[in-house]
N, C-alpha and C positions, 0 to 999 in steps of 0.2 A: 562905710558903705551904707547906702540907703536901703531901706526895706523895700522889697518888691511887693506890689499889690497882687494878691491871688484872686482872680475873678471867680473862682469856684470855691471860695472859702466856706460858703454856706452849705455846700454839698457834702461836707464831711459828716454831717449828722445822719445821712441816709445810709452810710456804710461804705466800705472800701470799693473802689472800682474793680471789677473783675470777680466780685463775689457771685455765687450762684443765683442769688435773688436780685442782682443788679441788672435790670433789663433796659436801663437808659431812658425809658419813657416816663419815669416818675419824676425826673428832675430836669427836664427841659431840653435834653439832647439825646440822640441815639448813639450808644456806644458801639454798635455792631456794624452798621452800614448806613448809607444814605441812599435809599432805594428810589427816591424821587429825582435824583440827578441823572441826566442823560449823558451818554457817551458822545464824544466829538466825532467828526468825520474820519473815515479811514484814509490814511495816507497811502494811496495806491503806489506811488513812486517809491516810497520807502520799503513797502512790502515786496515790490518787484525787485528792488536792489538786494534785499535780504535773500530772497529765493534764488536770484541769480548768483549771488556770492556763495551760497550753499552748493549750488550745482557746479560752479567752477571749482570749489574745494573738493567735491567728490571726484571730478575729472582728474585733478592733480593727485588725489589719493590713489585712484586707479592706475595712473601712470607710474607712481612709485611702486605699487604692488607688482605691476607688470615688469618693471625694470629689475625688481629684486628677485624675480623667479626665473 
């Protein structure tokens, strides 16, 4: 089996990832978040379908509760 190239091999000298003093800004990338990236557009149709599905599920649940009493 061939050896895999580790693109972050030189970063081992700064300490383990996740250490309290590892803030990501000292070795070229941010470990915690990517604040400069923007979110994409909201999919209104998908959110409407989800909310509609929840509403229909609640109606079915209420029908079962009413039938059981």
